[in-house]
N, C-alpha and C positions, 0 to 999 in steps of 0.2 A: 679438533674436528677432522674426521677422516674423509677421504674422497670415496665416492660411490664406486663399486667395482666396475660398473659399466660406463663410467664417466668418459673415459678416453674413447671407448667404442662409439658412444653417442656423438662425441665431437668429430670423430673421423668420418662417421656416416654422413654428416652434413656436407662434407667436402669430398666425398668418395668419388663422385662422377662430375668433375668440373667441366665447364664449357671451354672450348679451345679458342685461342686467338687466331682468326683466319682473315684473309683479305684476298681481293681479286688481283689478278686472274687466278681461278681455282677450279680444279676438277675433283668431284667427289663421287665415289661409288660405294653405295651402302647396301648391305645384304642382311636379311633376316632369315635365319636357318633354324628349322625345328630340330630338337634333339633326336627325335625318331627312335627313342628307346636306347640310345647310346649312353654309356656311363659318363658322368660329369668329369671324372678323371681322364678318361680317354679323349673327350672333347678338348679338355685343357691341354693335354699333351699334343694333340694335332695342331691346335692354334699356336702353341709354343714353338713347334717345329716350323710353322709358317713364318713366324716372327724372326726366327733365327735365319731362315733361308733368305729373308729380305734384308738381313744385316742388323736386325734389332736384337735386344737382349731376350733371353728365355723368360717365360712367365714364372712367377713364384708359385709354390705349391698352395693350392686352395684359393688362388686368385679368382676374383669375379669381375675385375675391370682392369684394363691396361691401355695406356696411350703412350706411344713412342714416336719420336722423330728419327728418320733415317735420311738425312739430306733434305731433298725436296719432297720426299715421300714420307707420309705419316700414317700410322696404323692405330686403329682404335678397336678394342674388343670389349664386349659387355655381356655378361651372362644373366639370363632371366630364368624363370621357373621351368618353362617348357620350350624355350628357344633361346638363341643368342644372336647378337648382332655383330657384324664385322664391317668396318668402314675404312676406306682408303682415301687419303687426301693427297693431291699433287699440286704443288704451287709452281707455276711456270707459264711461260707465254704460249707453249704449244698445247692448245686445247682443242679437242675434237670429241666426237660422240662414239669413238671406238671404245669398246668395253675392256680396255686394258690400260696399264700405266707403266711408265718407266720404273724399273726396279722390281716389278712383279714377273715371275716366270710364267711361261705359257700354261704350265700344268699346276698352277698354284691352287686351283679349285679342287684338284684331286687329293690334296694333302689334308683337307678338312673333312670332318664327319658331319652327318645330318642331311636334311632335305630342305632345299631352298623354297621358302614360302612366298617371299616377295623381295624386291630390291628397287633402288632408285638411283639414277645417275643425274648429278647436278653440275651444271657449268655456271660459274660465276664470272661475269665479264664486267669490266669497268664501264661506267656510263659515258655516253657521248653527249656532252652538253648541248652542242649545236643541233644534233639529230633529235635530242629529247625536246628541245624547245620547238622545233619544226613539227614533229609528230610524236608526242609523248606516249600515245596509245597504240603505236604501230605493232601489229602482230607479226612475229617472225615466221612467215608461212613456209620458208624453205626448210624449217626444222620439223614442223608438225604436219605438213602436207594438207590433206583434206580432212584430217581429224578435227573434232570439236575442241577448241582451245579454251582452257580455263585460265584466267589471269586476274591479277589485282595488284594494287600497290600495298606494300606491307611495311610494318615497323614505322608507321607514321610517314609513309612515302620515302623512307630511307632506301627502299629497294623496290623493284618491280619484278614479278615472276610470271612465267607462262608455263603451262604444262597441258598434257592431254590425258594423263593417267593411262596411257596405252603401253603395255609391255612390248619392248622391241629389243633386237639384238641377240647376241649369243646367250646371255643369261636372262633375257626377258625383263629388262629394267625399264621402269617409268622414267621419262625424260622431264627434267625441270630446268628451264633456263632462267637464271637469276641475274638481273641487271643491278649492279651496285651504284646507287645514286649518291649516297653519302653515308655508308655504313662504317661504324667503328669496328675495330678488330673483334672485340668481345661480342659486339652486337651481331656481327657476321657469323661468329661461331654459334651463338644462340639460335639464330635464324636457321642455319644449316641443320643443327640438331633437331629443332622442332619439325622441320620438313621431313627429315628422316623418320622421326617418331610417328608423324601423321601417317606416312606410308606404311610403316611396320604395324602399328596398332590397328590401322584400318583393315589390313589383311588378316591378322590373327583374330580380330573381332568377328570377321565373317566366317571363321571356322565353325561357328555355331549354327550357321544357316542350314547346312545339310542335315545335321541331327534334328533341327527344328522341323524341317519338312517331313522327315521320317516319323518323328513323334506325332505330327499332325495327322499323318495318314493312319498310324496305329490308333490314335485317339478316335478318329472317325469310325474305324471298324469296331472298336470296343464300345463306342456309343450306340451303334446299331444293335450289337448283341445285348447291351444293357437294356435298351428299350424293349426288346422282345421279352426278356426275363421280367422286367417291371410290369409289362402289360398282363402277364400271366399270374402275377402275384395275387390279384383280387379274386380270381376264380381257380386257384390252385387246388388240385385234388388232394385229399388226405393221403399221406404216405409219400407224396412227391416233393415234400419240403427239402429233403436231403439233396435231391438232384439240383434244385434251384440254388440251394446254399453252396453246393460244390461249384456250380457255374460262377457264382458271385466271388467265391474265394479265388478261383482261377483268374478272373478278371483283375481282382485286387493284386494278385501276385505279378501279373503282366505289367500293370501300371507301376508298381514299385520297381520292377526291373528296368522299365523305360526311364523312370525318374532317376534311378541310380546311375544309369548310363549317360544321362543328359544334364543333370543338375550342375555338375562341375563346369561343363562346357558353357552352359547358359550364363552362369554367374561370372565366368571368366570373360565372356563376350561383353557383358554389361560393363565390367571393370575396364576392359580395353577400350570400349567405345567412349567411356567417360574421359579417358586419357586423350583420345582423339579430339573430343569437343574442347577440352581444356587447352590443348596445344593450338587448335585453330583460333581460339579466342586470344591467345597470346601473340598471334601474328598481327593483330590490329589491322585487319584488311580494310582497304578503301577500294570501292568498286571502280573498274574500268568500263566505260560505256560500251555496251554490246557484248560483254563477256560475263560468264558466270564466275563468281568467286569460289574459292575452295569450300567455304562454308555452305554456299548454295549447292555445290556439286555433291558434297557429303550428305547434306540433308535430303537431297532428291534420290541419290543412288544407294547410300548405305543405311540411312535411317529406316527405310521400309524393311530391310533385312533384320535390323535389330528389333523392330516391332514384331516381326514374325517370330523371333526367338522368345520375346516376352509373351506373345500370345500363346505359343506352344506350352510354355511353362504354366501359364494361367489355365489353359485347357486341361493339362495333366492334373493340376490341383483340383479343378472343378469336377472332372470325371471321377477322381478319387473320392471326393465328397459324395457324389451321387451313388457310387458303389457302396460307400459306408452307410448312407441313408437307406438304400434298398436292403442291405444286410440287416440293419436294425429293424426294418419293417418285417422282414421274413423271420427274424428271431422272435419278435413280438408275437407273430402269428403262431410260431412253434411253441412259445411259452404258453399262450392261451390254450392251444390244443392239448399240451401236456397237463395244464391245470385242470382242464375238463376231464381228462382220463384219470387223473389222480382223484378228483372229486367223485367220479363214478366208482372207482375202486374203494374209496373210503365208505361210500354209501352201501356198497355191496357187503363190505366187512361189518358195517353197523347192523345191517339186516341179519347177517348170520349170528352176530352177538345177541341180538334181540331174540332170535329163535332159541338160542342156547339158554338164555335166561328164562324164557317162557317154559321150556322143557324142565329146567331146574325147579321152577315154581311148582310145576305139576308133580315133580318127584318129591316135593317137601313132605307131602302126606305120608309117602312110604318111608321117608327118613324119620319122621316122628314115630311111626309104628315100630320101626326097627330099633330106634334108640330106646323107646319105652320098653320094648320086649327085653333088650339086653340089660337095661337098668333094673327092671322088675326081677328078672332071672338072677342077676348078680346079688340083689338084696335078699331074695328068697334063699339062695344057697348060703349066704352069710348067716342068716337066722338059723338054718338047719345045723350049721357047723358050730355055732356059738351057744346054742340053747337046746333044751329038750323038755319034754313033758308039757306041763301047763303053760309055762312061759313061751314055749315054741308055738303052741296053738294060738295064744293071745297075739303074739307078734305077727303070726301069719295072717290072722284075721284083720289086724290093723293095716297090714300091707295090702290086703285085698281091698279094704274100704278106701285106702288112699290112692288107688289106681287112677281115678279120674284126675286127682290133683297132680299126679306125676305126669299124666298125659298133657295137661294144661301147662305145666312148667316146662316140659320139653318143647312144646309148640311155641311158647313165648320165647325161649332161648334161640330156637332156629330162626324165628322171624326177626329177632334182633340182629343176628349175625348177617342175614341176607338183606337187611334193610339198607345198609351202607352201599352195597352194589347197585341196588335198585335206584337209590337217590342219585348216584353218579351217572347212571344211564339217563 
């Protein structure tokens, strides 16, 4: 028994992106960066140079994931189809909301390629048993100010988190304060990773909102044009069908162009939003009285945008079907008109054929006379050449007496020949 060629690749894929063992106190900065047309090799080289500048090892050729520890600083990089994520972890007592870390140079962001789409900053602090018992649901107002706070107990109350999903600071990062009640190291690593993925996939899923609004506007305009064309189909003047068909074909081309530009974006947004929903369910949230949970916040703020994307895709499909039905109706009308013209043409040709046959029937009499004349003359000449005297006179007399029979024979033959054409008619 031989091993499958992809057996090792499949086994490695299962363990390709493991969760890290993390514990409080901890500071995390997570960035999601769009490729923005940059080559994957160039991006890998820029990330590799950043790792080296931080004291880590260079990334291997063709790498799509890397996690390395450099003392109290840890770096994690992961490549995706149209973006990549870069995460920094710092384990130490000195925790603050400044968007920098010991071990990172001030110009570290200038080393990497791409466009920042979103980011999140997470502080993990140990729980205070006495304070938690006195006021377990206290909101840290000094961090979020007057912003609406979203919070919940997560991982079966192993931790409590608060956030406002408001970009702040130099890089515009969302702030999440995480209180470690009794998290295990791997449990903390899973929780941090899920929070980072929720923020990342929430942002990239919303990339479909702008194309959806543009598509809706275009569909509305095309719908109005289609209504005008459809209303004129019933009383369309003869000869104007080509103009209407050309207008419908132009609409169909515009719809296909819009669909080609937005189909990938809409399907990607659906896939990203499904990941967001999955990661939120894995948080196992328990509601804090008076606060929205992350699930409620996403359902209220992000779900309508996703519905807009799906509605735009459905409207594109529906107007494409309407244009197809209108085109079929117009083609049916053109086919009926063409069939009528062909019928008239065939009728005209049939009339001309009948006139020709009638004229031919009238000319049958002359044909009989001409054939009889030539037959009688040919026979008479033959008698003169082949006989003489009494025999010639007798033969000539018989020929003269048989003239009526010759006429009748020629008439019968001509009628027999033309009878087949008349029966076909």
